[in-house]
N, CA, C and O atoms as a MOPAC input file, in Angstrom:
PM7 MOZYME 1SCF
protein

 N    -27.57600 1   -19.15100 1    30.61400 1
 C    -28.70000 1   -18.91100 1    31.49700 1
 C    -28.29500 1   -18.01500 1    32.67700 1
 O    -29.03100 1   -17.10800 1    33.06600 1
 N    -27.10600 1   -18.29100 1    33.23500 1
 C    -26.64200 1   -17.48200 1    34.36000 1
 C    -26.44500 1   -16.03000 1    33.94000 1
 O    -26.73700 1   -15.11300 1    34.70700 1
 N    -25.95200 1   -15.82400 1    32.72700 1
 C    -25.74800 1   -14.46700 1    32.23000 1
 C    -27.06900 1   -13.70200 1    32.15700 1
 O    -27.13100 1   -12.52800 1    32.52200 1
 N    -28.12700 1   -14.37200 1    31.68300 1
 C    -29.44400 1   -13.73100 1    31.60400 1
 C    -29.95400 1   -13.37200 1    32.98400 1
 O    -30.50100 1   -12.28700 1    33.18400 1
 N    -29.78000 1   -14.27300 1    33.93800 1
 C    -30.24800 1   -14.01100 1    35.30200 1
 C    -29.47700 1   -12.84400 1    35.90800 1
 O    -30.07100 1   -11.96700 1    36.53500 1
 N    -28.17300 1   -12.82700 1    35.72700 1
 C    -27.35200 1   -11.73600 1    36.26200 1
 C    -27.72500 1   -10.42400 1    35.58100 1
 O    -27.80100 1    -9.38300 1    36.23400 1
 N    -27.95900 1   -10.47000 1    34.26700 1
 C    -28.35200 1    -9.26700 1    33.53300 1
 C    -29.68800 1    -8.71900 1    34.02800 1
 O    -29.84700 1    -7.50600 1    34.16500 1
 N    -30.62900 1    -9.58800 1    34.29200 1
 C    -31.93600 1    -9.15200 1    34.80000 1
 C    -31.82000 1    -8.54200 1    36.18500 1
 O    -32.46400 1    -7.53600 1    36.47900 1
 N    -31.00900 1    -9.14100 1    37.03100 1
 C    -30.80900 1    -8.59700 1    38.37700 1
 C    -30.12800 1    -7.23700 1    38.29000 1
 O    -30.52500 1    -6.29900 1    38.98100 1
 N    -29.11400 1    -7.12600 1    37.45000 1
 C    -28.41700 1    -5.83900 1    37.28500 1
 C    -29.36800 1    -4.77500 1    36.76200 1
 O    -29.35800 1    -3.64000 1    37.23900 1
 N    -30.18800 1    -5.13600 1    35.78400 1
 C    -31.15500 1    -4.18700 1    35.24600 1
 C    -32.13200 1    -3.73500 1    36.32700 1
 O    -32.45500 1    -2.55000 1    36.41200 1
 N    -32.59300 1    -4.64800 1    37.13500 1
 C    -33.51800 1    -4.30200 1    38.21600 1
 C    -32.86500 1    -3.35500 1    39.21000 1
 O    -33.49200 1    -2.39300 1    39.65300 1
 N    -31.62300 1    -3.61500 1    39.56300 1
 C    -30.92800 1    -2.74700 1    40.51900 1
 C    -30.65600 1    -1.37200 1    39.92900 1
 O    -30.76900 1    -0.36200 1    40.62400 1
 N    -30.29900 1    -1.32800 1    38.65100 1
 C    -30.04400 1    -0.04500 1    38.00900 1
 C    -31.31500 1     0.74400 1    37.76900 1
 O    -31.26000 1     1.95900 1    37.58100 1
 N    -32.44700 1     0.08400 1    37.77100 1
 C    -33.71900 1     0.75600 1    37.51100 1
 C    -34.30300 1     1.40500 1    38.75600 1
 O    -35.27900 1     2.14800 1    38.65200 1
 N    -33.73900 1     1.15100 1    39.92700 1
 C    -34.27600 1     1.76700 1    41.13200 1
 C    -34.08600 1     3.27000 1    41.04900 1
 O    -33.16000 1     3.74600 1    40.39200 1
 N    -34.92900 1     3.99500 1    41.68900 1
 C    -34.97300 1     5.45800 1    41.66500 1
 C    -35.34000 1     5.96400 1    40.27700 1
 O    -34.94400 1     7.06600 1    39.89800 1
 N    -36.08100 1     5.18400 1    39.52600 1
 C    -36.39900 1     5.52800 1    38.13500 1
 C    -36.91500 1     6.95900 1    37.98900 1
 O    -36.36600 1     7.73400 1    37.20600 1
 N    -37.94500 1     7.31200 1    38.72100 1
 C    -38.52500 1     8.64100 1    38.55700 1
 C    -37.54200 1     9.71600 1    39.00500 1
 O    -37.47900 1    10.78200 1    38.39300 1
 N    -36.77800 1     9.45800 1    40.05700 1
 C    -35.80000 1    10.43300 1    40.52400 1
 C    -34.74200 1    10.67100 1    39.46100 1
 O    -34.37300 1    11.81500 1    39.19500 1
 N    -34.25000 1     9.59600 1    38.84700 1
 C    -33.19000 1     9.71600 1    37.84900 1
 C    -33.74100 1    10.23000 1    36.52500 1
 O    -33.18300 1    11.16400 1    35.94900 1
 N    -34.81600 1     9.64200 1    36.03900 1
 C    -35.33300 1     9.97800 1    34.72000 1
 C    -36.06400 1    11.31900 1    34.71900 1
 O    -35.81900 1    12.14800 1    33.84200 1
 N    -36.94700 1    11.54700 1    35.67500 1
 C    -37.77300 1    12.75500 1    35.67900 1
 C    -37.18200 1    13.88400 1    36.49800 1
 O    -37.47600 1    15.05200 1    36.24600 1
 N    -36.35700 1    13.55400 1    37.46900 1
 C    -35.72600 1    14.57500 1    38.28900 1
 C    -36.59300 1    15.06600 1    39.42900 1
 O    -37.75600 1    14.68500 1    39.56300 1
 N    -36.00000 1    15.91900 1    40.24600 1
 C    -36.68400 1    16.46600 1    41.41300 1
 C    -37.44500 1    17.74400 1    41.09400 1
 O    -38.16100 1    18.28100 1    41.93900 1
 N    -37.28100 1    18.23000 1    39.85600 1
 C    -38.00500 1    19.42700 1    39.43600 1
 C    -38.80200 1    19.12700 1    38.18400 1
 O    -38.56700 1    18.13700 1    37.49200 1
 N    -39.74500 1    20.00400 1    37.91400 1
 C    -40.57600 1    19.90100 1    36.71800 1
 C    -40.64200 1    21.28300 1    36.08400 1
 O    -40.78200 1    22.28500 1    36.78500 1
 N    -40.54300 1    21.33900 1    34.77700 1
 C    -40.69600 1    22.61100 1    34.09000 1
 C    -42.17600 1    22.96300 1    34.03700 1
 O    -43.00500 1    22.18400 1    33.56600 1
 N    -42.48500 1    24.15900 1    34.53300 1
 C    -43.86900 1    24.63800 1    34.53000 1
 C    -43.92400 1    26.01900 1    33.90700 1
 O    -42.93800 1    26.75700 1    33.89000 1
 N    -45.09300 1    26.34800 1    33.39900 1
 C    -45.36300 1    27.70000 1    32.92700 1
 C    -46.38600 1    28.30900 1    33.86800 1
 O    -47.45700 1    27.74600 1    34.09300 1
 N    -46.04100 1    29.46800 1    34.41400 1
 C    -46.94200 1    30.18300 1    35.32900 1
 C    -47.10600 1    31.59700 1    34.77800 1
 O    -46.12400 1    32.30300 1    34.54900 1
 N    -48.35200 1    31.99700 1    34.57000 1
 C    -48.62100 1    33.30400 1    33.98900 1
 C    -49.80700 1    33.95000 1    34.69600 1
 O    -50.48800 1    33.31500 1    35.50100 1
 N    -50.03800 1    35.20300 1    34.38700 1
 C    -51.10600 1    35.96400 1    35.02200 1
 C    -51.57100 1    37.05700 1    34.07900 1
 O    -50.93000 1    37.34000 1    33.06700 1
 N    -52.68800 1    37.66300 1    34.42400 1
 C    -53.15700 1    38.83200 1    33.69600 1
 C    -52.30500 1    40.05700 1    34.02700 1
 O    -52.45200 1    41.10100 1    33.39200 1
 N    -51.41800 1    39.93800 1    35.01300 1
 C    -50.54000 1    41.02600 1    35.44700 1
 C    -49.09000 1    40.59800 1    35.21100 1
 O    -48.64000 1    39.59000 1    35.75600 1
 N    -48.36500 1    41.36100 1    34.40400 1
 C    -46.96000 1    41.04000 1    34.14900 1
 C    -46.09900 1    41.42000 1    35.35400 1
 O    -46.42200 1    42.34000 1    36.10500 1
 N    -45.00400 1    40.69400 1    35.51800 1
 C    -44.00700 1    40.93800 1    36.56800 1
 C    -44.53600 1    40.72400 1    37.98300 1
 O    -44.01000 1    41.30700 1    38.93200 1
 N    -45.56600 1    39.89700 1    38.13800 1
 C    -46.01900 1    39.52500 1    39.47600 1
 C    -45.02100 1    38.51400 1    40.03800 1
 O    -44.56100 1    37.62600 1    39.32000 1
 N    -44.68900 1    38.64900 1    41.32100 1
 C    -43.78100 1    37.69900 1    41.97800 1
 C    -44.46100 1    36.35300 1    42.10900 1
 O    -45.63100 1    36.27000 1    42.48300 1
 N    -43.71600 1    35.29000 1    41.79700 1
 C    -44.21800 1    33.91600 1    41.92100 1
 C    -43.50100 1    33.26500 1    43.09200 1
 O    -42.27400 1    33.16900 1    43.11100 1
 N    -44.28600 1    32.81600 1    44.07500 1
 C    -43.74000 1    32.15900 1    45.25600 1
 C    -44.32900 1    30.74900 1    45.32500 1
 O    -45.54500 1    30.58000 1    45.41200 1
 N    -43.45400 1    29.74200 1    45.28400 1
 C    -43.87900 1    28.34900 1    45.36800 1
 C    -43.39900 1    27.79100 1    46.69200 1
 O    -42.19500 1    27.69200 1    46.93000 1
 N    -44.33100 1    27.42700 1    47.55100 1
 C    -44.02000 1    26.91400 1    48.88700 1
 C    -43.00000 1    27.77900 1    49.62200 1
 O    -42.05400 1    27.27100 1    50.22500 1
 N    -43.20800 1    29.08400 1    49.56300 1
 C    -42.37100 1    30.02200 1    50.29600 1
 C    -41.08500 1    30.42100 1    49.59300 1
 O    -40.31800 1    31.21900 1    50.13100 1
 N    -40.82700 1    29.88600 1    48.40100 1
 C    -39.60100 1    30.19400 1    47.66200 1
 C    -39.95200 1    31.00500 1    46.42300 1
 O    -40.75800 1    30.57000 1    45.60100 1
 N    -39.34500 1    32.19100 1    46.28800 1
 C    -39.57900 1    33.02700 1    45.12600 1
 C    -38.85600 1    32.40600 1    43.93800 1
 O    -37.63300 1    32.26700 1    43.95200 1
 N    -39.62700 1    32.02700 1    42.89200 1
 C    -39.02700 1    31.35600 1    41.73600 1
 C    -38.89000 1    32.27200 1    40.52300 1
 O    -38.19900 1    31.92000 1    39.56700 1
 N    -39.53300 1    33.43800 1    40.54300 1
 C    -39.42400 1    34.34800 1    39.41200 1
 C    -40.61900 1    35.27000 1    39.32200 1
 O    -41.33900 1    35.48200 1    40.29800 1
 N    -40.81700 1    35.81600 1    38.12700 1
 C    -41.92300 1    36.74100 1    37.86300 1
 C    -42.69400 1    36.26400 1    36.64400 1
 O    -42.16200 1    35.56700 1    35.78000 1
 N    -43.97600 1    36.66300 1    36.59400 1
 C    -44.79900 1    36.29300 1    35.44500 1
 C    -44.40900 1    37.13200 1    34.23800 1
 O    -44.05700 1    38.30000 1    34.40400 1
 N    -44.45900 1    36.58900 1    33.04700 1
 C    -44.68300 1    35.18300 1    32.72600 1
 C    -43.41100 1    34.37300 1    33.01100 1
 O    -42.29900 1    34.86800 1    32.83000 1
 N    -43.58400 1    33.13500 1    33.45300 1
 C    -42.45700 1    32.29700 1    33.87700 1
 C    -42.57700 1    30.91000 1    33.25900 1
 O    -43.64900 1    30.30600 1    33.26900 1
 N    -41.49000 1    30.42200 1    32.73300 1
 C    -41.36900 1    29.02300 1    32.34400 1
 C    -40.02900 1    28.56000 1    32.87000 1
 O    -38.98200 1    29.06400 1    32.46200 1
 N    -40.06400 1    27.59900 1    33.77700 1
 C    -38.82500 1    27.12700 1    34.37600 1
 C    -39.09400 1    26.04600 1    35.40100 1
 O    -40.21500 1    25.55300 1    35.52600 1
 N    -38.03800 1    25.67900 1    36.14100 1
 C    -38.16000 1    24.56800 1    37.08200 1
 C    -38.93800 1    24.92600 1    38.34200 1
 O    -38.82400 1    26.02800 1    38.87900 1
 N    -39.73300 1    23.95900 1    38.79500 1
 C    -40.43700 1    24.03400 1    40.07100 1
 C    -40.18600 1    22.70100 1    40.77400 1
 O    -40.36600 1    21.64100 1    40.17600 1
 N    -39.77400 1    22.75100 1    42.03000 1
 C    -39.48200 1    21.53600 1    42.77700 1
 C    -40.73400 1    20.69400 1    42.93500 1
 O    -41.79700 1    21.19600 1    43.30200 1
 N    -40.59300 1    19.39400 1    42.65100 1
 C    -41.72600 1    18.47000 1    42.76900 1
 C    -42.00000 1    18.15600 1    44.24000 1
 O    -41.08000 1    18.10000 1    45.05700 1
 N    -43.25700 1    17.95700 1    44.55600 1
 C    -43.67600 1    17.58000 1    45.91200 1
 C    -45.06900 1    16.97100 1    45.82700 1
 O    -45.75200 1    17.07500 1    44.80800 1
 N    -45.47700 1    16.33000 1    46.92600 1
 C    -46.81800 1    15.74200 1    46.96300 1
 C    -47.87400 1    16.82700 1    46.84100 1
 O    -48.90800 1    16.63300 1    46.20200 1
 N    -47.60700 1    17.96200 1    47.45200 1
 C    -48.50200 1    19.10200 1    47.30800 1
 C    -47.65800 1    20.37000 1    47.35300 1
 O    -46.62800 1    20.42800 1    48.02500 1
 N    -48.11000 1    21.36700 1    46.63200 1
 C    -47.40000 1    22.64400 1    46.60100 1
 C    -48.41000 1    23.75200 1    46.38100 1
 O    -49.44500 1    23.55100 1    45.74600 1
 N    -48.09700 1    24.92300 1    46.91000 1
 C    -48.96100 1    26.07500 1    46.68500 1
 C    -48.17000 1    27.15200 1    45.95200 1
 O    -46.97200 1    27.33300 1    46.16900 1
 N    -48.87700 1    27.85700 1    45.08200 1
 C    -48.29100 1    28.94500 1    44.30800 1
 C    -49.01300 1    30.22100 1    44.70100 1
 O    -50.24200 1    30.28300 1    44.69400 1
 N    -48.22900 1    31.24500 1    45.04600 1
 C    -48.78200 1    32.55200 1    45.38100 1
 C    -48.24100 1    33.57400 1    44.40000 1
 O    -47.04100 1    33.61500 1    44.13000 1
 N    -49.13400 1    34.40200 1    43.86700 1
 C    -48.72200 1    35.53000 1    43.04000 1
 C    -48.93800 1    36.80300 1    43.83200 1
 O    -49.96900 1    36.97700 1    44.48100 1
 N    -47.93700 1    37.70700 1    43.77200 1
 C    -47.99900 1    38.97800 1    44.50400 1
 C    -47.51100 1    40.11000 1    43.60800 1
 O    -46.54600 1    39.96200 1    42.85800 1
 N    -48.20000 1    41.23800 1    43.70500 1
 C    -47.74400 1    42.44600 1    43.02200 1
 C    -48.38300 1    43.62300 1    43.73300 1
 O    -49.55900 1    43.59100 1    44.09400 1
 N    -47.57700 1    44.67100 1    43.93100 1
 C    -48.09200 1    45.87600 1    44.58400 1
 C    -49.31200 1    46.39100 1    43.82800 1
 O    -49.31500 1    46.46300 1    42.59900 1
 N    -50.35800 1    46.74900 1    44.59200 1
 C    -51.57900 1    47.27100 1    44.00700 1
 C    -52.60000 1    46.19400 1    43.67300 1
 O    -53.71300 1    46.49900 1    43.24400 1
 N    -52.21700 1    44.91900 1    43.87100 1
 C    -53.11000 1    43.80400 1    43.56200 1
 C    -53.23200 1    42.89700 1    44.78600 1
 O    -52.29400 1    42.77200 1    45.57200 1
 N    -54.38600 1    42.27500 1    44.93700 1
 C    -54.57200 1    41.30900 1    46.01900 1
 C    -53.79400 1    40.03600 1    45.66500 1
 O    -53.89000 1    39.53300 1    44.54600 1
 N    -53.02700 1    39.52500 1    46.62600 1
 C    -52.29200 1    38.27200 1    46.41100 1
 C    -53.27900 1    37.13500 1    46.21500 1
 O    -54.39600 1    37.15700 1    46.73100 1
 N    -52.84400 1    36.15600 1    45.46600 1
 C    -53.70100 1    34.99300 1    45.22600 1
 C    -52.85500 1    33.74000 1    45.36800 1
 O    -51.73100 1    33.67700 1    44.86900 1
 N    -53.41200 1    32.72700 1    46.06300 1
 C    -52.72300 1    31.46300 1    46.28100 1
 C    -53.59100 1    30.31800 1    45.80000 1
 O    -54.79300 1    30.28400 1    46.06300 1
 N    -52.97600 1    29.37800 1    45.09100 1
 C    -53.66600 1    28.16400 1    44.66400 1
 C    -52.78500 1    26.96500 1    45.00200 1
 O    -51.56200 1    27.07800 1    45.08400 1
 N    -53.42600 1    25.82400 1    45.19500 1
 C    -52.71100 1    24.56900 1    45.41700 1
 C    -52.61800 1    23.84400 1    44.08400 1
 O    -53.61400 1    23.68800 1    43.37800 1
 N    -51.40600 1    23.40100 1    43.74600 1
 C    -51.21000 1    22.68600 1    42.49000 1
 C    -51.77300 1    21.28200 1    42.58000 1
 O    -51.66000 1    20.63000 1    43.61700 1
 N    -52.37400 1    20.81600 1    41.50900 1
 C    -52.85100 1    19.43500 1    41.41600 1
 C    -51.67400 1    18.53700 1    41.05300 1
 O    -50.82900 1    18.90700 1    40.23800 1
 N    -51.62500 1    17.35100 1    41.66500 1
 C    -50.54600 1    16.42000 1    41.35600 1
 C    -51.10200 1    15.09100 1    40.85800 1
 O    -52.23000 1    14.70300 1    41.16000 1
 N    -50.26400 1    14.41500 1    40.08300 1
 C    -50.52600 1    13.05400 1    39.63000 1
 C    -49.26900 1    12.24900 1    39.91200 1
 O    -48.19700 1    12.81700 1    40.11700 1
 N    -49.39500 1    10.93900 1    39.92400 1
 C    -48.21500 1    10.09700 1    40.09600 1
 C    -47.47500 1    10.02900 1    38.76500 1
 O    -48.06600 1     9.75500 1    37.72100 1
 N    -46.16800 1    10.28500 1    38.82600 1
 C    -45.29600 1    10.21800 1    37.65700 1
 C    -45.27100 1     8.78500 1    37.13400 1
 O    -45.00100 1     7.86700 1    37.90900 1
 N    -45.54200 1     8.56100 1    35.84800 1
 C    -45.57400 1     7.19300 1    35.31400 1
 C    -44.29100 1     6.39400 1    35.56500 1
 O    -44.35800 1     5.17900 1    35.75000 1
 N    -43.13300 1     7.04500 1    35.57500 1
 C    -41.87100 1     6.33100 1    35.81600 1
 C    -41.82500 1     5.70500 1    37.21300 1
 O    -41.06900 1     4.76100 1    37.44200 1
 N    -42.62100 1     6.22100 1    38.13900 1
 C    -42.66200 1     5.67400 1    39.49400 1
 C    -43.06500 1     4.20600 1    39.48000 1
 O    -42.56100 1     3.41300 1    40.27600 1
 N    -43.98100 1     3.83800 1    38.57000 1
 C    -44.45700 1     2.45300 1    38.53000 1
 C    -43.34000 1     1.48500 1    38.15000 1
 O    -43.38200 1     0.31400 1    38.52700 1
 N    -42.33900 1     1.96400 1    37.40600 1
 C    -41.18400 1     1.12100 1    37.10100 1
 C    -40.44200 1     0.71500 1    38.35600 1
 O    -39.89100 1    -0.38300 1    38.42800 1
 N    -40.42500 1     1.59500 1    39.34600 1
 C    -39.76900 1     1.25600 1    40.61300 1
 C    -40.52100 1     0.18000 1    41.37700 1
 O    -39.90500 1    -0.67400 1    42.01600 1
 N    -41.82500 1     0.21200 1    41.31800 1
 C    -42.60400 1    -0.81300 1    42.00500 1
 C    -42.27400 1    -2.18000 1    41.39400 1
 O    -42.10900 1    -3.16900 1    42.10800 1
 N    -42.18200 1    -2.21600 1    40.06200 1
 C    -41.93200 1    -3.47600 1    39.36900 1
 C    -40.48200 1    -3.92500 1    39.52600 1
 O    -40.22700 1    -5.07800 1    39.87200 1
 N    -39.52000 1    -3.01700 1    39.27300 1
 C    -38.10900 1    -3.40800 1    39.24600 1
 C    -37.34600 1    -3.09000 1    40.52300 1
 O    -36.46800 1    -3.85200 1    40.92900 1
 N    -37.67000 1    -1.98100 1    41.15200 1
 C    -36.87500 1    -1.53900 1    42.29900 1
 C    -37.46300 1    -1.87700 1    43.64400 1
 O    -36.77600 1    -1.81300 1    44.66400 1
 N    -38.73600 1    -2.24000 1    43.65400 1
 C    -39.37400 1    -2.59500 1    44.91400 1
 C    -39.46500 1    -1.42200 1    45.86600 1
 O    -39.58300 1    -0.26800 1    45.45300 1
 N    -39.41000 1    -1.73600 1    47.12900 1
 C    -39.61100 1    -0.74400 1    48.18000 1
 C    -38.52300 1     0.31800 1    48.17300 1
 O    -38.81900 1     1.50000 1    48.34200 1
 N    -37.27900 1    -0.07500 1    47.98200 1
 C    -36.17100 1     0.87900 1    48.06200 1
 C    -36.31200 1     1.99400 1    47.02500 1
 O    -36.23200 1     3.17300 1    47.36800 1
 N    -36.51800 1     1.62900 1    45.77400 1
 C    -36.64800 1     2.63000 1    44.71900 1
 C    -37.87500 1     3.49500 1    44.88900 1
 O    -37.81600 1     4.70700 1    44.68300 1
 N    -38.98400 1     2.88800 1    45.26000 1
 C    -40.22000 1     3.66500 1    45.38500 1
 C    -40.16300 1     4.62600 1    46.57000 1
 O    -40.70100 1     5.73000 1    46.48600 1
 N    -39.52900 1     4.23400 1    47.66300 1
 C    -39.42700 1     5.15400 1    48.80000 1
 C    -38.49000 1     6.31200 1    48.48300 1
 O    -38.69600 1     7.42200 1    48.97500 1
 N    -37.46800 1     6.07300 1    47.67100 1
 C    -36.57900 1     7.15900 1    47.26000 1
 C    -37.34900 1     8.17000 1    46.42600 1
 O    -37.24800 1     9.37500 1    46.65900 1
 N    -38.11600 1     7.69000 1    45.45800 1
 C    -38.91000 1     8.60300 1    44.63800 1
 C    -39.92400 1     9.36600 1    45.48000 1
 O    -40.16700 1    10.54800 1    45.23700 1
 N    -40.51000 1     8.70700 1    46.45600 1
 C    -41.47900 1     9.36800 1    47.32700 1
 C    -40.79700 1    10.45400 1    48.15400 1
 O    -41.32100 1    11.56200 1    48.27100 1
 N    -39.64100 1    10.14900 1    48.72400 1
 C    -38.97600 1    11.11900 1    49.60000 1
 C    -38.42400 1    12.31600 1    48.83100 1
 O    -38.32800 1    13.40800 1    49.39000 1
 N    -38.05900 1    12.13600 1    47.56700 1
 C    -37.53500 1    13.25300 1    46.77900 1
 C    -38.63800 1    14.05100 1    46.10400 1
 O    -38.38500 1    15.14300 1    45.59300 1
 N    -39.86000 1    13.52500 1    46.09200 1
 C    -40.96900 1    14.18500 1    45.41500 1
 C    -41.05400 1    13.82100 1    43.95200 1
 O    -41.97100 1    14.25400 1    43.25400 1
 N    -40.08900 1    13.01500 1    43.47000 1
 C    -40.03800 1    12.67000 1    42.04400 1
 C    -41.18200 1    11.76000 1    41.61300 1
 O    -41.42600 1    11.60300 1    40.41700 1
 N    -41.88300 1    11.16100 1    42.56300 1
 C    -42.98900 1    10.28300 1    42.17300 1
 C    -44.22200 1    11.07400 1    41.73800 1
 O    -45.19500 1    10.50000 1    41.24900 1
 N    -44.17200 1    12.39700 1    41.91900 1
 C    -45.32200 1    13.23500 1    41.57000 1
 C    -44.98100 1    14.16300 1    40.41200 1
 O    -43.82200 1    14.51400 1    40.19400 1
 N    -46.01300 1    14.54700 1    39.68000 1
 C    -45.86900 1    15.60600 1    38.68500 1
 C    -47.08100 1    16.51400 1    38.81400 1
 O    -48.17100 1    16.07900 1    39.18600 1
 N    -46.86800 1    17.78100 1    38.50100 1
 C    -47.96100 1    18.73800 1    38.55000 1
 C    -48.73900 1    18.65000 1    37.24700 1
 O    -48.16400 1    18.65100 1    36.15800 1
 N    -50.04700 1    18.57300 1    37.38000 1
 C    -50.89600 1    18.46200 1    36.19800 1
 C    -52.08800 1    19.40000 1    36.34900 1
 O    -52.82000 1    19.29400 1    37.33400 1
 N    -52.29800 1    20.27800 1    35.44200 1
 C    -51.51300 1    20.48500 1    34.23100 1
 C    -50.20100 1    21.20700 1    34.54600 1
 O    -50.01400 1    21.72000 1    35.64900 1
 N    -49.30700 1    21.24000 1    33.57400 1
 C    -48.00200 1    21.88000 1    33.74900 1
 C    -48.02900 1    23.37100 1    33.47000 1
 O    -46.99000 1    24.02900 1    33.49700 1
 N    -49.21600 1    23.90800 1    33.20200 1
 C    -49.38800 1    25.33900 1    32.95900 1
 C    -50.42200 1    25.88200 1    33.93800 1
 O    -51.49000 1    25.29900 1    34.12300 1
 N    -50.08700 1    26.99600 1    34.55400 1
 C    -50.98600 1    27.63100 1    35.52000 1
 C    -51.15800 1    29.09300 1    35.12600 1
 O    -50.17400 1    29.81200 1    34.95100 1
 N    -52.40500 1    29.53100 1    34.98900 1
 C    -52.70400 1    30.93300 1    34.70500 1
 C    -53.62200 1    31.43100 1    35.81700 1
 O    -54.68100 1    30.85900 1    36.07400 1
 N    -53.19000 1    32.51200 1    36.47300 1
 C    -53.95500 1    33.06500 1    37.59400 1
 C    -54.26900 1    34.53700 1    37.31500 1
 O    -53.41800 1    35.28100 1    36.82800 1
 N    -55.48700 1    34.94100 1    37.62600 1
 C    -55.87900 1    36.34800 1    37.48500 1
 C    -55.79000 1    37.04600 1    38.83400 1
 O    -56.32300 1    36.56300 1    39.83300 1
 N    -55.12000 1    38.17100 1    38.85000 1
 C    -55.04600 1    38.99100 1    40.06500 1
 C    -56.03800 1    40.13900 1    39.92900 1
 O    -56.27100 1    40.64600 1    38.83200 1
 N    -56.62300 1    40.54500 1    41.06600 1
 C    -57.56500 1    41.66400 1    41.08400 1
 C    -56.92500 1    42.85300 1    41.76500 1
 O    -56.19300 1    42.70100 1    42.74200 1
 N    -57.20200 1    44.03800 1    41.24600 1
 C    -56.69000 1    45.25400 1    41.87200 1
 C    -57.22000 1    45.34700 1    43.28400 1
 O    -58.36300 1    44.98300 1    43.55700 1
 N    -56.38500 1    45.83700 1    44.17800 1
 C    -56.84400 1    46.00000 1    45.56300 1
 C    -57.88800 1    47.10500 1    45.63500 1
 O    -57.82300 1    48.10000 1    44.91400 1
 N    -58.86100 1    46.89800 1    46.53700 1
 C    -59.91800 1    47.88000 1    46.70200 1
 C    -61.10900 1    47.60900 1    45.80200 1
 O    -62.08600 1    48.35800 1    45.82300 1
 N    -61.03700 1    46.55300 1    45.01700 1
 C    -62.17200 1    46.20000 1    44.15600 1
 C    -63.10600 1    45.27700 1    44.85700 1
 O    -64.11800 1    44.87300 1    44.28600 1

């Protein structure tokens, strides 16, 4: 009986930070546009050019800006959902695990994971 109790406690302690450990602080996203090679800026950080599939840092909210010479820049705010692994922290890790996931942004995921934005030529 003691072994089972110790095993359950160990499992609960090891399960803290579930979303941070399992899902990570980044999420793979696809960002594309009607204009190839447009600069992609996520919360002020240039992450690449369209078309792009790669990591984007998770956060409660984030904005994506596309820029290309000759086109008007466009900015959108990404929609977020709570990462399902976060709920494991509430059950097993309690406050400590859930606050870690919240502070790292791992408790959120961007939904949908694909973003397509149309840029308009300047002067139109």
